[in-house]
N, C-alpha and C positions, 0 to 999 in steps of 0.2 A: 129138534124141539126146543120154543124158546124156553126162558128161564121164568122164574116166578118174580113179578112186579117189584118186590120185596127187595128182592138181589141187589148189591151193588154192581151197574155195569160199566165197565169202563171202555176208555176210549179204545186201549186194544181189543177188547171183547166186540166195540162194533164194528173195527177192522176189520177180527176176522169173521165177521159174520156177514159181511158184506163184498169180501173178497178185494179189500184197498189197504191201499199203506195206511198208518197210524197218522202219517201228515194229511193226507189227502179227509181223513175224518175231522180233524184238528179242522180244515180250511173251511169245510161247511159248517161245521158247529161256530165259526167265527163268522162266519160273511163272506169268507174269502171269493173273491172273483174267479180265481184260475182252477175254475172247475166247472164240469161240463154239467146241463141240467139231468141228464141223461145219469152220471154218476153220484149228482147231488140226492137223484130220485133214488137209487138203488142206496145212498148211505140212511136216508128217511125212513126207508122201508125198511131196513136192518134195524133200526133204532126202536124202532115200532115192536117187530118182533121179539126183540128181546124187552122190552116192555120199559123202554129210556124213553124219558120226556123229552121230546124234541123240542131245542130251544129257539126263542127268537133271534137271529141274529143280532148282534151290539153294531151298530155302525159306526164307522169313522166320521168324525166331524166334519165339516166341508172343507177342502182342500187337503185330502188325506195323503201322508206323506211327506208332510210338511212341518210335522209337530215338533216337539222336544225330544233329544235324544238322552235316556238316563246315563249316567255315568256311577257306576258303582266300584269304589276301589276305599274296602274297608280296612285301611291303613291309615297311619298317620302321614300327612302331603309333606313329607319333608323328604329333600335328598332326593333319591332315586323317583319314588312315588307324587313328591309335589311337581319335578321336572317331565316326568311322564303325563300325567294330569293336566299341566300347562299347555302342554303343545296340544292334547287331544280340545283342549279348549277354545285355543286358538285357531287347527283346523276345522272344527264345526262353527265359530264366528266367522270365516274367511265364507262358508257356506250359508250362511244365513239360518244356523239351525241353533235352537236357544237349549242352554244344556242343563239339567236337575241334575244335581249333583249328591250321592249318598257316600259318603267318606268319615274314614277317623276311626279309632279301634272300636268303639261302641257299635260301629256297621256290623264287625264280626257277629254278632248275635243278633242281627235285622233277619228275619229270615223275608223278603220283600220279592221273589222272582216268580214265586206264583203267583200275582198277581198282578204282573205288569201288563200280562195281555189284554187285561180288563180296563187300565186306565186308558179314557180318551186324549189322556194329553200329550201319551207317551206314542211315539212311531217305530223306535227300539234302543239297543242298549248296549251300551260298551263295558264288561266285565272285564276288571283288571285285577290279574291273579285270584280269581273268585274261590272263596273258603267253603263254595258248595260243593259237594260231590257230583262225581260226573252224572249221575242218575237224576240229578234235579236238573243239568243242564240239557240232557237229553229228552226230560219230561217239556222244558219251556222249549226247546226246537221243536217237538212232536206238535205243541200248539200253533206253529206257523209263524213264530213271534221272532222278527228279524234282530240278530246280536251275533257281537264279535266278543270274543275272547282276548285279552292282550296279557302275554307272560304266562299262559296256563298253569294251574298247581299242578295238575294229573294229566295224561294223556287223553287228548278228546277224541271221541267217534268222528268218522271220516266227514259226515256231513255238519259239523259243526264247526265254523269259522275260527281262525285263531290267527294271530301274527305273535312272534317273537323273536327275540336272537338267538342266535348261532351259539347256543351255550356250548355244545360240544367241541367243535371250532374255538373258543374263545378260551376254554381250559386247555387245550391240546395245545395253542400256542405259547400259553404262558408257562406250562411243565416243557418245551421242546428248547423256550427259549433258556429255562434252569440248566436242562439236561446239557445243552449246546457250554454251558458258562461250567461243566463238570461237575453240576449237582445230582448226585444218586439217592443220598438219602432226605427226601422232600415231602415236609409234612403239608396234610391239606386240613384247611378247615373250612370245612363244607357247609352248605345251608342245611337244614330240615333233611332227613332222611325221605318223608314222604313226597318230597318236591320235586317235580318234573326236570326243573334246571339242576337240582341236586346230583338226581343221578345221569341227564347229560353230560356236565361237569367230571362227573367222575370217571367216567365212560374217557372224556378227551385227555382228563388226567393219565389215567392207567396206559390210553393208548400210546401216546408220547413218550411214554417212561420203559414199555415195553421196546417199543422201537429203539429205546438206548440200550436194551438189555435187561431192565430192570423188573422186577415186581413189585407190585405196592405193598408195601407191609403195614398188616391190619394195625399196628399201635401207631401208626401216624398218620392214621384218618379218625376224625373229630366232628360230627355233625352239631350242629349249632343253630340257634336263632340268630339271624345275623345281624347284631347287634354290636359298635366297640366292647358294652362289656364282656358280651361272651366273648368276642374277638380274643379278649386279653386272658379269660380264663383257660381258653384252650390252647392259644398259645404257650401259658407257664406251663400245661399238664404235658405240651409236645418238649419243652425245652429243659425240663427240669427230669428227663427221660437220661438215663444212664449214657445212653448211647444218642445224643439229642440228633433232631434234624439239621444240616447245613442250610435248608431252605425253608419258608412257608410260602404256600399259596393260601390267600384268603379268599372267601366267597364275595366280598363286597371289600369296598375300600375302606367301611367303618371297621368292618374284623380286622381289616390290615392294620388299619390306626390301633387298635387293643392291642395289636402283637407287636404293634412299634414299641409301646408301651412296656408291657411285658419283659423283651429286649433290653429295653433301657435298663429297669428295673436289676436286671442279672449285668449288667455291664458290659453287655454284648455289642459290638461296633456295627453298626449299618451301612452298606453291606461287607464290610472288611471278615467281619465274624458270622455274620448271618444275612443272608437275603428275604427281603419279604417281596411278596407281590398281590394289587390286590385284584378288582375287577369294578366296573361300571364307568370309572374316570370320569367323578365327579368331583365338583371344587375341591374337597377334601385330599385329594391327592395329589392337589397343587400346592396345597400349605404345609404338609407333613415336612419333617428335616431329617432325612432327606426326600424329595418329592419321590412317589410312588411309581413306581412301574408298574402299571394295570393294563385292563382290557376297556377299550372302550365299546360302549355299548350305543347306538344309535338313536338314542331315545325321542328326540322330536321326530325324526324318522317313522319311528315306530307306533308312536301316536297320530302321525296324519295317515301311514297307512291305515292303520285301524277305522279310521273314520272315513278314507276314501273306499274300503271294501264293504262297512256298513253301509253307507249312500247307496251303493252298486246294488246291494241286496234291497234297501226300500226302495230301487228304481224300479226293481224285478227284472235285473238280467241276471243271466245262467254266470255264476262264476266258477269258475274249473278248478282254480287254485286255491280251496279253501284253508288250507295249511301253512304259511308262508312264513322262512325265517329270512331277518336281515344281516348281512355279516358285519362282523365284529372287526376290532383292529387291536394288535398290540401295540402299547404307549412304553417304550422304556425310558426308562428314568435312573434316578440316582439311588434307588433304594435293591438293586440286584446288581451281583459283579460275581467274579470267577470264584469256586468253590476255596475256602483258604487252606494255604499249604499245608499246617499241619495236620488237615484232615484226610 
C-alpha cells in the first residue's frame, strides 16, 4: 500500500519499495549514468507509488569530473593540518585540479556536507578529521558523491574511503622503546577520548606494555585537546603524583612541548629524570632542547594518497582498498633515555 502523498518519503523508503540499494536510488535522483534503464524505471515507479516527486536530474557541466575538489579542514592550518593541506594542494595542482578550501576553527560550525552534491562547481571532496558524525558521512555517501576522509575522527563504514597513519603501530613503537629503556611507569597524554586516533594509540601503548609485563595504570592516562597548554597541564598532573611516572608519551609534539615545560618548572632533567616522547615529527620536535623523540607521520604521502584515491573514484574506477593506513617511523632523539637509577 502506498503512503499518503503528504508523508515525507526518504531515500531509504524508495530503496525498500524498489528493492534496490540506497546508492542506486541516489544515482537515479542525481542523474548518474551507472544505472540501467530498467533499474531507473523501477526506481521511478516506486517513487510514484510512494507519492514522491520525481525530480529532474541536475546535469553536471560540460567536462564533468574535471571540476574543483572541496577540501574541508575545520581547524587552524598550523603545524599538522597546515602540512597536510599543503600536501593536498600540491597534489591537486599536479593533476590540474582546482581546490576550494573550507578551513579554520570557525568552519567547525558550518554544516556544508549536505549541499555538496548539488554544487555544480565541485566534483568531489577531501574531509580532514571531519567533525561530522558518521551518520552525516553515510548520508553523503548514499547520495553517490565521491569523497575521501583523511585521518577519520570516528570509525568509518566499509564503503567510505579513508586514509590515515598507522596510529596503533606508532604508539606501540614509542611504548616499546621506553620499555626497552627500563621504563615501566609511563604516563600517556592522549588525545580526545572520542577520537579514533586516541583509542588506536591507547591500544598500541597498552599492547607494548603488556608485552613487557605491565598493565596500564588508569591514573597515568589523561585525555586532552592536543595543544601545548593542555599538554603542560596534563603533564603537571602526572608529575605531581606521589609515585610520578618516569616517562611521558604525548599525543603530538605540541603536547610533548608542554610536558617539557612542566618538567622544567619542577626541576626535572630531560632525559636524566624524565623521558618525554611526542608524535608527528613536526618542526617543533627538532627545535626543543633536547630534541624530541617522536613518531614520524608521512603527512606529504598521506595528502598525496588521499588525492590519488579521490581521483580514482572520480574516474569511476573500482577501488578495493578503501581504508588505507600508512606506516609510521619512530625517530629516537635526545629526550628519551634509560630509567633513572634511583627509580
